[in-house]
C-alpha positions as a Python dict, from the first residue, in 0.01 Angstrom:
ca = {
    (1, 'M'): (0, 0, 0),
    (2, 'S'): (-76, -363, 40),
    (3, 'L'): (73, -608, 322),
    (4, 'K'): (139, -975, 175),
    (5, 'S'): (-213, -1088, 391),
    (6, 'G'): (-323, -882, 61),
    (7, 'H'): (-517, -606, 292),
    (8, 'R'): (-500, -264, 180),
    (9, 'I'): (-339, 14, 432),
    (10, 'V'): (-612, 302, 424),
    (11, 'P'): (-625, 622, 616),
    (12, 'L'): (-886, 725, 797),
    (13, 'L'): (-1168, 996, 737),
    (14, 'F'): (-1033, 1307, 887),
    (15, 'E'): (-1326, 1322, 1178),
    (16, 'E'): (-1269, 948, 1276),
    (17, 'A'): (-861, 1067, 1243),
    (18, 'E'): (-1002, 1373, 1494),
    (19, 'K'): (-1161, 1156, 1768),
    (20, 'Q'): (-890, 921, 1807),
    (21, 'Y'): (-654, 1210, 1894),
    (22, 'Q'): (-934, 1335, 2135),
    (23, 'H'): (-1007, 1054, 2297),
    (24, 'F'): (-709, 809, 2295),
    (25, 'R'): (-382, 987, 2410),
    (26, 'G'): (-186, 708, 2366),
    (27, 'F'): (-280, 697, 2008),
    (28, 'R'): (-162, 983, 1904),
    (29, 'T'): (126, 801, 1662),
    (30, 'G'): (-179, 737, 1448),
    (31, 'T'): (-441, 467, 1335),
    (32, 'I'): (-533, 278, 1021),
    (33, 'R'): (-792, 82, 881),
    (34, 'L'): (-725, -220, 660),
    (35, 'D'): (-941, -339, 392),
    (36, 'P'): (-1121, -574, 300),
    (37, 'D'): (-1348, -671, 680),
    (38, 'G'): (-1212, -273, 818),
    (39, 'W'): (-970, -368, 1038),
    (40, 'F'): (-848, -98, 1280),
    (41, 'F'): (-483, -115, 1476),
    (42, 'K'): (-279, 176, 1538),
    (43, 'T'): (-41, 298, 1309),
    (44, 'P'): (286, 97, 1374),
    (45, 'F'): (140, -247, 1297),
    (46, 'I'): (222, -145, 954),
    (47, 'I'): (592, -248, 1082),
    (48, 'F'): (482, -559, 1212),
    (49, 'A'): (237, -686, 978),
    (50, 'D'): (439, -911, 725),
    (51, 'K'): (621, -1044, 1006),
    (52, 'Y'): (314, -1173, 1163),
    (53, 'Y'): (180, -1300, 827),
    (54, 'D'): (497, -1517, 730),
    (55, 'F'): (540, -1635, 1083),
    (56, 'K'): (563, -2041, 1112),
    (57, 'F'): (335, -2206, 1343),
    (58, 'K'): (474, -2545, 1504),
    (59, 'P'): (223, -2829, 1467),
    (60, 'S'): (170, -2840, 1847),
    (61, 'D'): (141, -2440, 1873),
    (62, 'V'): (-189, -2369, 2047),
    (63, 'V'): (-333, -1992, 1946),
    (64, 'I'): (-518, -1866, 2170),
    (65, 'M'): (-788, -1589, 1976),
    (66, 'T'): (-1017, -1329, 2158),
    (67, 'Y'): (-1167, -979, 2077),
    (68, 'P'): (-1025, -714, 2361),
    (69, 'K'): (-1136, -780, 2651),
    (70, 'S'): (-1354, -1116, 2606),
    (71, 'G'): (-1156, -1351, 2811),
    (72, 'T'): (-816, -1337, 2704),
    (73, 'T'): (-595, -1339, 3023),
    (74, 'W'): (-886, -1634, 3125),
    (75, 'T'): (-794, -1835, 2788),
    (76, 'Q'): (-402, -1753, 2835),
    (77, 'E'): (-487, -1996, 3167),
    (78, 'I'): (-669, -2271, 3010),
    (79, 'V'): (-692, -2227, 2616),
    (80, 'I'): (-867, -2153, 2263),
    (81, 'Y'): (-1101, -1879, 2077),
    (82, 'M'): (-1339, -1750, 2301),
    (83, 'A'): (-1634, -1511, 2281),
    (84, 'R'): (-1811, -1305, 2509),
    (85, 'D'): (-2141, -1036, 2465),
    (86, 'P'): (-2078, -760, 2316),
    (87, 'R'): (-2229, -537, 2583),
    (88, 'D'): (-1991, -685, 2874),
    (89, 'V'): (-1672, -617, 2617),
    (90, 'V'): (-1785, -279, 2600),
    (91, 'L'): (-1794, -190, 3009),
    (92, 'S'): (-1506, -413, 2995),
    (93, 'Y'): (-1277, -242, 2736),
    (94, 'Y'): (-1376, 98, 2867),
    (95, 'H'): (-1219, 24, 3159),
    (96, 'Y'): (-944, -115, 3053),
    (97, 'S'): (-896, 131, 2765),
    (98, 'R'): (-877, 425, 3106),
    (99, 'L'): (-701, 188, 3281),
    (100, 'L'): (-385, 224, 3078),
    (101, 'N'): (-184, 476, 2989),
    (102, 'V'): (-50, 306, 2652),
    (103, 'M'): (-429, 339, 2542),
    (104, 'D'): (-513, 672, 2741),
    (105, 'F'): (-917, 669, 2673),
    (106, 'V'): (-1026, 1036, 2818),
    (107, 'G'): (-1385, 1015, 2619),
    (108, 'S'): (-1672, 936, 2767),
    (109, 'M'): (-1842, 598, 2788),
    (110, 'T'): (-2123, 733, 2532),
    (111, 'D'): (-1774, 868, 2284),
    (112, 'F'): (-1697, 516, 2373),
    (113, 'V'): (-2004, 350, 2242),
    (114, 'E'): (-1984, 516, 1978),
    (115, 'H'): (-1613, 396, 1898),
    (116, 'F'): (-1722, 28, 1861),
    (117, 'V'): (-2032, 76, 1719),
    (118, 'N'): (-1840, 201, 1434),
    (119, 'D'): (-1568, 23, 1440),
    (120, 'T'): (-1286, 241, 1574),
    (121, 'L'): (-1143, 68, 1889),
    (122, 'A'): (-792, -111, 1796),
    (123, 'F'): (-824, -462, 1651),
    (124, 'G'): (-1158, -426, 1551),
    (125, 'P'): (-1449, -472, 1395),
    (126, 'F'): (-1636, -660, 1668),
    (127, 'W'): (-1851, -838, 1464),
    (128, 'T'): (-1636, -940, 1209),
    (129, 'H'): (-1385, -1081, 1448),
    (130, 'L'): (-1626, -1340, 1606),
    (131, 'K'): (-1795, -1369, 1261),
    (132, 'E'): (-1449, -1559, 1092),
    (133, 'A'): (-1371, -1774, 1379),
    (134, 'W'): (-1717, -1851, 1401),
    (135, 'N'): (-1765, -1951, 1062),
    (136, 'K'): (-1497, -2186, 1148),
    (137, 'R'): (-1630, -2363, 1457),
    (138, 'S'): (-1647, -2680, 1244),
    (139, 'H'): (-1267, -2674, 1169),
    (140, 'P'): (-1077, -2961, 1381),
    (141, 'N'): (-850, -2763, 1490),
    (142, 'I'): (-1044, -2468, 1631),
    (143, 'H'): (-1219, -2493, 1959),
    (144, 'Y'): (-1493, -2237, 2023),
    (145, 'C'): (-1683, -2123, 2346),
    (146, 'F'): (-1835, -1889, 2506),
    (147, 'Y'): (-1758, -1642, 2840),
    (148, 'E'): (-2051, -1673, 3000),
    (149, 'D'): (-2042, -2082, 2971),
    (150, 'M'): (-1682, -2072, 3104),
    (151, 'K'): (-1816, -1863, 3368),
    (152, 'A'): (-2169, -2070, 3414),
    (153, 'N'): (-1974, -2425, 3394),
    (154, 'P'): (-1645, -2379, 3418),
    (155, 'K'): (-1565, -2753, 3496),
    (156, 'E'): (-1735, -2848, 3198),
    (157, 'E'): (-1580, -2646, 2984),
    (158, 'I'): (-1293, -2754, 3063),
    (159, 'I'): (-1394, -3077, 3006),
    (160, 'R'): (-1484, -2980, 2645),
    (161, 'I'): (-1114, -2843, 2655),
    (162, 'K'): (-921, -3115, 2756),
    (163, 'K'): (-1144, -3357, 2480),
    (164, 'F'): (-1023, -3105, 2216),
    (165, 'L'): (-676, -3141, 2302),
    (166, 'D'): (-670, -3501, 2358),
    (167, 'L'): (-484, -3380, 2760),
    (168, 'D'): (-441, -3719, 2957),
    (169, 'I'): (-553, -3527, 3295),
    (170, 'T'): (-675, -3668, 3590),
    (171, 'E'): (-1006, -3557, 3758),
    (172, 'N'): (-811, -3442, 4072),
    (173, 'Q'): (-625, -3122, 3765),
    (174, 'I'): (-922, -3063, 3641),
    (175, 'N'): (-1033, -2985, 3991),
    (176, 'D'): (-733, -2813, 4006),
    (177, 'I'): (-721, -2602, 3674),
    (178, 'V'): (-1110, -2515, 3808),
    (179, 'H'): (-996, -2324, 4092),
    (180, 'Y'): (-670, -2186, 3934),
    (181, 'T'): (-848, -2043, 3702),
    (182, 'S'): (-1110, -1891, 3898),
    (183, 'F'): (-1178, -1528, 3959),
    (184, 'Q'): (-1091, -1482, 4250),
    (185, 'E'): (-761, -1702, 4223),
    (186, 'M'): (-658, -1533, 3935),
    (187, 'S'): (-685, -1185, 4099),
    (188, 'K'): (-426, -1251, 4352),
    (189, 'R'): (-218, -1274, 4025),
    (190, 'E'): (-266, -992, 3910),
    (191, 'D'): (32, -752, 4054),
    (192, 'K'): (265, -1027, 3938),
    (193, 'N'): (111, -1163, 3607),
    (194, 'V'): (-62, -897, 3446),
    (195, 'M'): (51, -598, 3574),
    (196, 'G'): (414, -725, 3629),
    (197, 'S'): (675, -406, 3748),
    (198, 'D'): (519, -150, 3494),
    (199, 'I'): (386, 36, 3786),
    (200, 'N'): (389, 379, 3543),
    (201, 'G'): (196, 208, 3268),
    (202, 'I'): (-115, 209, 3437),
    (203, 'N'): (-304, 509, 3540),
    (204, 'S'): (-334, 545, 3921),
    (205, 'K'): (-639, 731, 3989),
    (206, 'I'): (-884, 440, 3739),
    (207, 'L'): (-741, 182, 3980),
    (208, 'N'): (-775, 340, 4304),
    (209, 'K'): (-1098, 449, 4205),
    (210, 'D'): (-1254, 165, 3971),
    (211, 'G'): (-1026, -105, 4034),
    (212, 'G'): (-740, -302, 3789),
    (213, 'F'): (-721, -540, 3535),
    (214, 'F'): (-932, -782, 3735),
    (215, 'R'): (-1257, -598, 3823),
    (216, 'K'): (-1550, -817, 3882),
    (217, 'G'): (-1529, -1141, 3666),
    (218, 'I'): (-1941, -1180, 3648),
    (219, 'F'): (-2167, -1130, 3257),
    (220, 'S'): (-2483, -972, 3306),
    (221, 'S'): (-2837, -1117, 3208),
    (222, 'F'): (-2793, -1049, 2907),
    (223, 'S'): (-2943, -1332, 2604),
    (224, 'P'): (-2657, -1486, 2456),
    (225, 'I'): (-2486, -1374, 2138),
    (226, 'S'): (-2487, -1661, 1928),
    (227, 'F'): (-2799, -1585, 1762),
    (228, 'A'): (-2639, -1277, 1573),
    (229, 'L'): (-2345, -1535, 1454),
    (230, 'N'): (-2568, -1750, 1237),
}
């Protein structure tokens, strides 16, 4: 079966499907792969894929793109394509997949890393995701930024975004954005803006043991990932 995007739906190998069933209890409706590039989704994606492809953007629309757990919610508070060191991504995505019942991951950290490396995590592959945006980083309508840079100097990065979007905002407004999008302030809004009222969607045991959507908001002392994108 082919989609309007030109991608072909490919069923998983038996061993891959078996591991998905064992490790992700929220994915028991099935998972699929799209070729070329091996994009990985839950099976219900097939229902919406062509609708997504046909969606018409307005000239004023701003599209936010990240691989899961690479600063998506943070970017929604500001904007654009954000990349993050894969080692931090794996740790955060692992916690996220255990926290949300819609994924309900019950495997080990080693199992999760194996899924990451083998490109069998939803919305992967990771490197293809990053490289597609990286290769278009010079496009006038794309602003590419790194989680680590945003964390190290948020004001500088917000000023870059301001220039990219040609926004007419004051120094005080920029400072307000820096404050409003800090980890401390965003974590205060977790229950209202992220968790919402669907308490049943959260694994309470993981929430109480390891924390919720906002856990640490830090990055490790790993070297930047840009070398792997060239």
